[in-house]
ROKOL-411897 format. One record per atom (N, C-alpha, C, O): x, y, z; residue in three letters; residue number from 1; atom name. Coordinates in nm, 4 decimals. Each point is the difference from the previous one (the first is absolute). Example, Ala and Ser with C-alpha at 12.3 -4.5 7.8 and 13.67 -1.06 7.14 Angstrom:
2
[[1.3190,-0.5690,0.7800],'Ala',1,'N']
[[-0.0890,0.1190,0.0000],'Ala',1,'CA']
[[0.0900,0.1200,0.0000],'Ala',1,'C']
[[0.1036,-0.0019,0.0665],'Ala',1,'O']
[[-0.1386,0.1069,-0.1385],'Ser',2,'N']
[[0.0820,0.1190,0.0060],'Ser',2,'CA']
[[-0.0770,0.1090,0.0730],'Ser',2,'C']
[[0.0509,0.1108,0.0169],'Ser',2,'O']
END
This chain:
86
[[8.3346,13.9833,-13.3619],'Unk',1,'N']
[[-0.0320,-0.0927,0.1074],'Unk',1,'CA']
[[0.0524,-0.1376,-0.0422],'Unk',1,'C']
[[-0.0521,-0.0600,-0.0940],'Unk',1,'O']
[[0.1538,0.0107,0.1623],'Unk',2,'N']
[[0.0605,-0.1277,-0.0388],'Unk',2,'CA']
[[-0.0903,-0.1210,0.0283],'Unk',2,'C']
[[-0.0660,-0.0072,0.1036],'Unk',2,'O']
[[0.0651,-0.0873,-0.1983],'Unk',3,'N']
[[-0.0678,-0.1274,0.0222],'Unk',3,'CA']
[[0.0888,-0.0850,0.0900],'Unk',3,'C']
[[0.1194,-0.0153,-0.0254],'Unk',3,'O']
[[-0.1792,-0.0400,0.1314],'Unk',4,'N']
[[0.0776,-0.0838,0.0913],'Unk',4,'CA']
[[-0.0352,-0.1476,-0.0122],'Unk',4,'C']
[[0.0727,-0.0854,0.0507],'Unk',4,'O']
[[-0.1848,0.0542,-0.1182],'Unk',5,'N']
[[-0.0355,-0.1399,-0.0238],'Unk',5,'CA']
[[-0.1047,-0.0074,-0.1101],'Unk',5,'C']
[[-0.0736,0.0956,-0.0243],'Unk',5,'O']
[[0.0683,-0.2111,-0.0421],'Unk',6,'N']
[[-0.0997,-0.0240,-0.1041],'Unk',6,'CA']
[[-0.0378,-0.1473,0.0051],'Unk',6,'C']
[[0.0872,-0.0869,0.0035],'Unk',6,'O']
[[-0.2180,0.0585,-0.0030],'Unk',7,'N']
[[-0.0480,-0.1385,0.0002],'Unk',7,'CA']
[[-0.1440,-0.0039,-0.0501],'Unk',7,'C']
[[-0.0797,0.0885,0.0309],'Unk',7,'O']
[[0.0471,-0.1915,-0.1081],'Unk',8,'N']
[[-0.1347,-0.0211,-0.0525],'Unk',8,'CA']
[[-0.0593,0.1252,-0.0661],'Unk',8,'C']
[[-0.1202,0.0246,0.0097],'Unk',8,'O']
[[0.2039,0.0528,-0.0758],'Unk',9,'N']
[[-0.0450,0.1204,-0.0677],'Unk',9,'CA']
[[-0.0150,0.1208,0.0912],'Unk',9,'C']
[[-0.0389,0.1078,-0.0451],'Unk',9,'O']
[[0.0696,-0.1255,0.1734],'Unk',10,'N']
[[-0.0097,0.1087,0.0984],'Unk',10,'CA']
[[0.1372,0.0644,0.0132],'Unk',10,'C']
[[0.1009,-0.0696,0.0118],'Unk',10,'O']
[[-0.0972,0.2007,-0.0137],'Unk',11,'N']
[[0.1253,0.0731,0.0193],'Unk',11,'CA']
[[-0.0093,0.0739,0.1330],'Unk',11,'C']
[[-0.0935,0.0765,0.0234],'Unk',11,'O']
[[0.1910,-0.1003,0.0629],'Unk',12,'N']
[[0.0064,0.0637,0.1313],'Unk',12,'CA']
[[0.1069,0.1084,-0.0050],'Unk',12,'C']
[[0.1132,-0.0247,-0.0416],'Unk',12,'O']
[[-0.1508,0.1458,0.0846],'Unk',13,'N']
[[0.0933,0.1138,-0.0025],'Unk',13,'CA']
[[-0.0017,0.0714,0.1343],'Unk',13,'C']
[[-0.0962,-0.0071,0.0764],'Unk',13,'O']
[[0.2068,0.0762,-0.0509],'Unk',14,'N']
[[0.0087,0.0829,0.1199],'Unk',14,'CA']
[[0.0783,0.1256,-0.0370],'Unk',14,'C']
[[0.1044,-0.0071,-0.0648],'Unk',14,'O']
[[-0.1562,0.1214,0.1068],'Unk',15,'N']
[[0.0733,0.1241,-0.0247],'Unk',15,'CA']
[[0.1318,-0.0023,0.0742],'Unk',15,'C']
[[0.0075,-0.0477,0.1132],'Unk',15,'O']
[[0.0964,0.0992,-0.1767],'Unk',16,'N']
[[0.1321,0.0061,0.0615],'Unk',16,'CA']
[[0.0293,0.1444,0.0385],'Unk',16,'C']
[[0.0912,0.0637,-0.0527],'Unk',16,'O']
[[-0.1710,-0.0147,0.1457],'Unk',17,'N']
[[0.0194,0.1362,0.0514],'Unk',17,'CA']
[[-0.0588,0.0064,0.1397],'Unk',17,'C']
[[-0.0485,-0.1006,0.0518],'Unk',17,'O']
[[0.0521,0.2134,0.0071],'Unk',18,'N']
[[-0.0507,0.0137,0.1367],'Unk',18,'CA']
[[-0.1520,0.0172,-0.0007],'Unk',18,'C']
[[-0.0540,0.0946,0.0573],'Unk',18,'O']
[[-0.0136,-0.1892,-0.1242],'Unk',19,'N']
[[-0.1452,0.0044,-0.0127],'Unk',19,'CA']
[[-0.0652,-0.0062,0.1381],'Unk',19,'C']
[[0.0593,-0.0487,0.0963],'Unk',19,'O']
[[-0.1791,0.0976,-0.0890],'Unk',20,'N']
[[-0.0753,0.0064,0.1249],'Unk',20,'CA']
[[-0.0322,-0.1388,0.0561],'Unk',20,'C']
[[-0.0031,-0.0997,-0.0722],'Unk',20,'O']
[[-0.0204,0.0974,0.2022],'Unk',21,'N']
[[-0.0462,-0.1217,0.0674],'Unk',21,'CA']
[[-0.1498,-0.0119,-0.0169],'Unk',21,'C']
[[-0.0616,0.0992,-0.0388],'Unk',21,'O']
[[-0.0008,-0.2095,0.0639],'Unk',22,'N']
[[0.0553,-0.1238,0.0525],'Unk',22,'CA']
[[0.0724,-0.0790,-0.1088],'Unk',22,'C']
[[-0.0199,0.0252,-0.1188],'Unk',22,'O']
[[0.1035,-0.1200,0.1588],'Unk',23,'N']
[[0.0707,-0.0821,-0.0988],'Unk',23,'CA']
[[-0.0980,-0.0717,-0.0933],'Unk',23,'C']
[[-0.1010,-0.0549,0.0440],'Unk',23,'O']
[[0.1327,0.0565,-0.1715],'Unk',24,'N']
[[-0.0873,-0.0621,-0.0994],'Unk',24,'CA']
[[0.0778,-0.0262,-0.1284],'Unk',24,'C']
[[0.1139,0.0439,-0.0163],'Unk',24,'O']
[[-0.1785,-0.1166,-0.0742],'Unk',25,'N']
[[0.0551,-0.0220,-0.1332],'Unk',25,'CA']
[[-0.1136,0.0085,-0.0999],'Unk',25,'C']
[[-0.1173,-0.0001,0.0372],'Unk',25,'O']
[[0.1528,0.0073,-0.1634],'Unk',26,'N']
[[-0.0964,0.0149,-0.1076],'Unk',26,'CA']
[[0.0034,-0.1255,-0.0867],'Unk',26,'C']
[[0.1056,-0.0590,-0.0226],'Unk',26,'O']
[[-0.2238,0.0197,-0.0254],'Unk',27,'N']
[[-0.0100,-0.1169,-0.0873],'Unk',27,'CA']
[[-0.0816,0.0373,-0.1229],'Unk',27,'C']
[[-0.0957,0.0771,0.0074],'Unk',27,'O']
[[0.1360,-0.1340,-0.1203],'Unk',28,'N']
[[-0.0784,0.0191,-0.1225],'Unk',28,'CA']
[[-0.0193,-0.1354,-0.0668],'Unk',28,'C']
[[0.0835,-0.0899,0.0100],'Unk',28,'O']
[[-0.1965,0.0788,-0.0782],'Unk',29,'N']
[[-0.0342,-0.1232,-0.0706],'Unk',29,'CA']
[[-0.1022,0.0337,-0.1079],'Unk',29,'C']
[[-0.1129,0.0382,0.0308],'Unk',29,'O']
[[0.1518,-0.0521,-0.1560],'Unk',30,'N']
[[-0.0902,0.0163,-0.1143],'Unk',30,'CA']
[[-0.0940,0.1201,0.0131],'Unk',30,'C']
[[-0.1213,-0.0145,-0.0148],'Unk',30,'O']
[[0.1757,0.1311,0.0421],'Unk',31,'N']
[[-0.0792,0.1215,0.0076],'Unk',31,'CA']
[[-0.0560,0.0302,0.1381],'Unk',31,'C']
[[-0.0602,0.1056,0.0196],'Unk',31,'O']
[[0.0782,-0.1944,0.0754],'Unk',32,'N']
[[-0.0401,0.0253,0.1388],'Unk',32,'CA']
[[0.1204,0.0545,0.0757],'Unk',32,'C']
[[0.1137,-0.0410,-0.0234],'Unk',32,'O']
[[-0.1403,0.1325,0.1129],'Unk',33,'N']
[[0.1057,0.0600,0.0828],'Unk',33,'CA']
[[-0.0501,0.0086,0.1428],'Unk',33,'C']
[[-0.1126,0.0431,0.0246],'Unk',33,'O']
[[0.1968,-0.0845,0.0698],'Unk',34,'N']
[[-0.0423,0.0012,0.1403],'Unk',34,'CA']
[[0.1198,0.0209,0.0910],'Unk',34,'C']
[[0.1148,-0.0222,-0.0382],'Unk',34,'O']
[[-0.1450,0.0652,0.1586],'Unk',35,'N']
[[0.1001,0.0179,0.1043],'Unk',35,'CA']
[[-0.0331,-0.0963,0.1125],'Unk',35,'C']
[[-0.1163,-0.0147,0.0375],'Unk',35,'O']
[[0.2187,-0.0513,0.0166],'Unk',36,'N']
[[-0.0160,-0.0992,0.1066],'Unk',36,'CA']
[[0.0895,0.0348,0.1180],'Unk',36,'C']
[[0.1091,0.0543,-0.0175],'Unk',36,'O']
[[-0.1561,-0.0860,0.1380],'Unk',37,'N']
[[0.0863,0.0154,0.1168],'Unk',37,'CA']
[[0.0830,-0.1278,0.0178],'Unk',37,'C']
[[-0.0136,-0.0941,-0.0782],'Unk',37,'O']
[[0.0976,0.0909,0.1786],'Unk',38,'N']
[[0.0901,-0.1138,0.0190],'Unk',38,'CA']
[[-0.0682,-0.1185,0.0677],'Unk',38,'C']
[[0.0654,-0.0990,0.0328],'Unk',38,'O']
[[-0.1967,0.1089,-0.0120],'Unk',39,'N']
[[-0.0791,-0.1154,0.0424],'Unk',39,'CA']
[[-0.0712,-0.0627,-0.1195],'Unk',39,'C']
[[-0.0774,-0.0945,0.0146],'Unk',39,'O']
[[0.1054,0.1494,-0.1344],'Unk',40,'N']
[[-0.0603,-0.0527,-0.1217],'Unk',40,'CA']
[[-0.1419,0.0473,-0.0239],'Unk',40,'C']
[[-0.0716,-0.0572,-0.0822],'Unk',40,'O']
[[0.0304,0.1607,0.1528],'Unk',41,'N']
[[-0.1356,0.0524,-0.0141],'Unk',41,'CA']
[[-0.0044,0.1118,-0.1034],'Unk',41,'C']
[[0.0863,0.0877,-0.0029],'Unk',41,'O']
[[-0.1874,-0.0929,-0.0809],'Unk',42,'N']
[[-0.0237,0.1054,-0.0988],'Unk',42,'CA']
[[-0.0415,0.1261,0.0742],'Unk',42,'C']
[[-0.0975,-0.0008,0.0751],'Unk',42,'O']
[[0.1721,0.1099,-0.0961],'Unk',43,'N']
[[-0.0352,0.1241,0.0696],'Unk',43,'CA']
[[-0.0474,0.1090,-0.0959],'Unk',43,'C']
[[-0.0592,0.0991,0.0426],'Unk',43,'O']
[[0.0851,-0.1175,-0.1715],'Unk',44,'N']
[[-0.0460,0.0982,-0.0981],'Unk',44,'CA']
[[0.0042,-0.0623,-0.1383],'Unk',44,'C']
[[0.0880,-0.0810,-0.0295],'Unk',44,'O']
[[-0.1819,0.1180,-0.0548],'Unk',45,'N']
[[-0.0007,-0.0484,-0.1373],'Unk',45,'CA']
[[-0.0882,-0.1217,-0.0183],'Unk',45,'C']
[[-0.0880,-0.0287,0.0811],'Unk',45,'O']
[[0.1141,-0.0427,-0.1910],'Unk',46,'N']
[[-0.0832,-0.1135,-0.0368],'Unk',46,'CA']
[[0.0878,-0.1103,-0.0567],'Unk',46,'C']
[[0.0982,0.0266,-0.0693],'Unk',46,'O']
[[-0.1350,-0.1521,0.0999],'Unk',47,'N']
[[0.0755,-0.1159,-0.0455],'Unk',47,'CA']
[[-0.0954,-0.1193,0.0035],'Unk',47,'C']
[[-0.0804,-0.0107,0.0927],'Unk',47,'O']
[[0.0871,-0.0792,-0.1914],'Unk',48,'N']
[[-0.0854,-0.1187,0.0048],'Unk',48,'CA']
[[0.0274,-0.0836,0.1263],'Unk',48,'C']
[[0.1122,-0.0033,0.0505],'Unk',48,'O']
[[-0.2163,-0.0635,-0.0013],'Unk',49,'N']
[[0.0100,-0.0762,0.1245],'Unk',49,'CA']
[[0.1101,-0.1059,-0.0037],'Unk',49,'C']
[[0.0717,-0.0182,0.0984],'Unk',49,'O']
[[-0.0580,-0.0506,-0.2099],'Unk',50,'N']
[[0.1029,-0.1045,-0.0098],'Unk',50,'CA']
[[0.1402,0.0600,0.0177],'Unk',50,'C']
[[0.0838,-0.0566,0.0701],'Unk',50,'O']
[[-0.0595,0.1706,-0.1337],'Unk',51,'N']
[[0.1305,0.0644,0.0107],'Unk',51,'CA']
[[0.0224,0.0555,0.1411],'Unk',51,'C']
[[0.1129,0.0001,0.0489],'Unk',51,'O']
[[-0.2187,0.0465,0.0162],'Unk',52,'N']
[[0.0124,0.0444,0.1391],'Unk',52,'CA']
[[0.0479,-0.1161,0.0873],'Unk',52,'C']
[[0.0847,0.0184,0.0874],'Unk',52,'O']
[[-0.1387,-0.1370,-0.1111],'Unk',53,'N']
[[0.0425,-0.1175,0.0775],'Unk',53,'CA']
[[0.1468,-0.0328,-0.0257],'Unk',53,'C']
[[0.0737,-0.0323,0.0933],'Unk',53,'O']
[[-0.0310,0.0404,-0.2191],'Unk',54,'N']
[[0.1419,-0.0240,-0.0317],'Unk',54,'CA']
[[0.0888,0.1035,0.0696],'Unk',54,'C']
[[0.1029,-0.0344,0.0582],'Unk',54,'O']
[[-0.1431,0.1595,-0.0647],'Unk',55,'N']
[[0.0793,0.1075,0.0606],'Unk',55,'CA']
[[0.0053,-0.0170,0.1514],'Unk',55,'C']
[[0.1055,0.0194,0.0604],'Unk',55,'O']
[[-0.2174,-0.0554,0.0017],'Unk',56,'N']
[[-0.0031,-0.0211,0.1451],'Unk',56,'CA']
[[0.0933,-0.1151,0.0393],'Unk',56,'C']
[[0.0722,0.0102,0.0992],'Unk',56,'O']
[[-0.0733,-0.1180,-0.1751],'Unk',57,'N']
[[0.0884,-0.1137,0.0291],'Unk',57,'CA']
[[0.1462,0.0397,-0.0156],'Unk',57,'C']
[[0.0832,-0.0335,0.0843],'Unk',57,'O']
[[-0.0521,0.1046,-0.1915],'Unk',58,'N']
[[0.1373,0.0461,-0.0236],'Unk',58,'CA']
[[0.0462,0.0912,0.1127],'Unk',58,'C']
[[0.1134,-0.0106,0.0468],'Unk',58,'O']
[[-0.2021,0.1007,-0.0030],'Unk',59,'N']
[[0.0327,0.0942,0.1073],'Unk',59,'CA']
[[0.0308,-0.0747,0.1295],'Unk',59,'C']
[[0.0951,0.0338,0.0704],'Unk',59,'O']
[[-0.1747,-0.1341,-0.0394],'Unk',60,'N']
[[0.0217,-0.0796,0.1217],'Unk',60,'CA']
[[0.1387,-0.0643,-0.0008],'Unk',60,'C']
[[0.0695,0.0000,0.1015],'Unk',60,'O']
[[-0.0304,-0.0537,-0.2146],'Unk',61,'N']
[[0.1297,-0.0673,-0.0138],'Unk',61,'CA']
[[0.1157,0.0991,0.0087],'Unk',61,'C']
[[0.1045,-0.0311,0.0570],'Unk',61,'O']
[[-0.1230,0.1501,-0.1133],'Unk',62,'N']
[[0.1112,0.0947,-0.0164],'Unk',62,'CA']
[[-0.0126,0.1272,0.0840],'Unk',62,'C']
[[0.0593,0.1025,-0.0337],'Unk',62,'O']
[[-0.1352,-0.1084,0.1415],'Unk',63,'N']
[[-0.0235,0.1195,0.0817],'Unk',63,'CA']
[[0.1304,0.0623,0.0503],'Unk',63,'C']
[[0.0166,0.1217,-0.0067],'Unk',63,'O']
[[0.0753,-0.2032,0.0566],'Unk',64,'N']
[[0.1269,0.0532,0.0507],'Unk',64,'CA']
[[0.0791,0.0705,-0.1102],'Unk',64,'C']
[[0.0623,0.1035,0.0238],'Unk',64,'O']
[[-0.0652,-0.1599,-0.1433],'Unk',65,'N']
[[0.0709,0.0614,-0.1120],'Unk',65,'CA']
[[-0.0659,0.1319,-0.0416],'Unk',65,'C']
[[0.0687,0.0951,-0.0374],'Unk',65,'O']
[[-0.2016,-0.0901,0.0440],'Unk',66,'N']
[[-0.0710,0.1250,-0.0302],'Unk',66,'CA']
[[0.0369,0.1083,0.1004],'Unk',66,'C']
[[0.0225,0.1151,-0.0376],'Unk',66,'O']
[[-0.0165,-0.1514,0.1637],'Unk',67,'N']
[[0.0379,0.0968,0.1035],'Unk',67,'CA']
[[0.1420,0.0499,-0.0241],'Unk',67,'C']
[[0.0268,0.1196,0.0113],'Unk',67,'O']
[[0.0647,-0.2115,-0.0447],'Unk',68,'N']
[[0.1385,0.0401,-0.0284],'Unk',68,'CA']
[[0.0059,0.0930,-0.1205],'Unk',68,'C']
[[0.0735,0.0987,0.0017],'Unk',68,'O']
[[-0.1499,-0.1289,-0.1056],'Unk',69,'N']
[[-0.0036,0.0868,-0.1181],'Unk',69,'CA']
[[-0.0592,0.1363,0.0350],'Unk',69,'C']
[[0.0462,0.1022,-0.0507],'Unk',69,'O']
[[-0.1476,-0.0996,0.1365],'Unk',70,'N']
[[-0.0608,0.1279,0.0396],'Unk',70,'CA']
[[0.1045,0.0886,0.0676],'Unk',70,'C']
[[0.0079,0.1199,-0.0267],'Unk',70,'O']
[[0.0719,-0.1806,0.1145],'Unk',71,'N']
[[0.1063,0.0755,0.0676],'Unk',71,'CA']
[[0.0999,0.0562,-0.1021],'Unk',71,'C']
[[0.0440,0.1143,0.0118],'Unk',71,'O']
[[-0.0096,-0.1944,-0.1101],'Unk',72,'N']
[[0.0885,0.0493,-0.1066],'Unk',72,'CA']
[[-0.0669,0.1150,-0.0757],'Unk',72,'C']
[[0.0633,0.1015,-0.0291],'Unk',72,'O']
[[-0.1899,-0.1185,-0.0016],'Unk',73,'N']
[[-0.0727,0.1002,-0.0789],'Unk',73,'CA']
[[-0.0065,0.1345,0.0723],'Unk',73,'C']
[[0.0215,0.1045,-0.0614],'Unk',73,'O']
[[-0.0512,-0.1067,0.1916],'Unk',74,'N']
[[-0.0114,0.1288,0.0686],'Unk',74,'CA']
[[0.1357,0.0687,0.0151],'Unk',74,'C']
[[0.0070,0.1207,0.0230],'Unk',74,'O']
[[0.1001,-0.1982,-0.0359],'Unk',75,'N']
[[0.1346,0.0583,0.0006],'Unk',75,'CA']
[[0.0509,0.0272,-0.1412],'Unk',75,'C']
[[0.1163,0.0349,-0.0202],'Unk',75,'O']
[[-0.2068,-0.0519,-0.0780],'Unk',76,'N']
[[0.0302,0.0231,-0.1410],'Unk',76,'CA']
[[0.1194,-0.0818,-0.0482],'Unk',76,'C']
[[0.0836,0.0478,-0.0766],'Unk',76,'O']
[[-0.0778,-0.1729,0.1238],'Unk',77,'N']
[[0.1027,-0.0946,-0.0423],'Unk',77,'CA']
[[-0.0614,-0.0977,-0.0995],'Unk',77,'C']
[[-0.1220,-0.0163,-0.0029],'Unk',77,'O']
[[0.2048,-0.0492,-0.0788],'Unk',78,'N']
[[-0.0535,-0.0962,-0.0971],'Unk',78,'CA']
[[-0.0727,-0.1156,0.0675],'Unk',78,'C']
[[0.0436,-0.0511,0.1032],'Unk',78,'O']
[[-0.1545,0.0112,-0.1630],'Unk',79,'N']
[[-0.0770,-0.1123,0.0497],'Unk',79,'CA']
[[0.0499,-0.1297,-0.0623],'Unk',79,'C']
[[0.0614,0.0011,-0.1066],'Unk',79,'O']
[[-0.0879,-0.1115,0.1730],'Unk',80,'N']
[[0.0387,-0.1277,-0.0570],'Unk',80,'CA']
[[-0.1227,-0.0777,-0.0437],'Unk',80,'C']
[[-0.1106,0.0244,0.0484],'Unk',80,'O']
[[0.1304,-0.1171,-0.1393],'Unk',81,'N']
[[-0.1077,-0.0835,-0.0519],'Unk',81,'CA']
[[-0.0412,-0.1019,0.1058],'Unk',81,'C']
[[0.0818,-0.0452,0.0801],'Unk',81,'O']
[[-0.2094,0.0104,-0.0817],'Unk',82,'N']
[[-0.0550,-0.1008,0.0898],'Unk',82,'CA']
[[-0.0508,-0.1145,-0.0873],'Unk',82,'C']
[[-0.0627,0.0222,-0.1035],'Unk',82,'O']
[[0.0908,-0.1440,0.1467],'Unk',83,'N']
[[-0.0401,-0.1191,-0.0759],'Unk',83,'CA']
[[-0.1503,0.0020,-0.0307],'Unk',83,'C']
[[-0.0801,0.0444,0.0822],'Unk',83,'O']
[[0.0432,-0.0922,-0.1996],'Unk',84,'N']
[[-0.1419,-0.0054,-0.0358],'Unk',84,'CA']
[[-0.0711,-0.1131,0.0747],'Unk',84,'C']
[[0.0643,-0.0869,0.0589],'Unk',84,'O']
[[-0.1959,0.0893,-0.0622],'Unk',85,'N']
[[-0.0820,-0.1088,0.0511],'Unk',85,'CA']
[[0.0115,-0.1147,-0.0987],'Unk',85,'C']
[[-0.0096,0.0201,-0.1210],'Unk',85,'O']
[[0.0299,-0.1389,0.1720],'Unk',86,'N']
[[0.0137,-0.1178,-0.0875],'Unk',86,'CA']
[[-0.1038,-0.1041,0.0330],'Unk',86,'C']
[[-0.0037,-0.1056,-0.0632],'Unk',86,'O']
END
């Protein structure tokens, strides 16, 4: 599962295969693992509240890029990196 962004110790990944819907990405942080939808909402797993806020903000900024990467992923094409939260 390729990492597509990293910021504040958070690693954002997306499977590069024809993974099931709905569109989502995976985040990890210091032993926490969670899945988020493209609205930045936690849909599975666990993550500290502060990191959830960072991930939600990043998702809001990069939603179009996440959607574009999802389209690449379901076609099993290489994903591109997305700028970190600054």
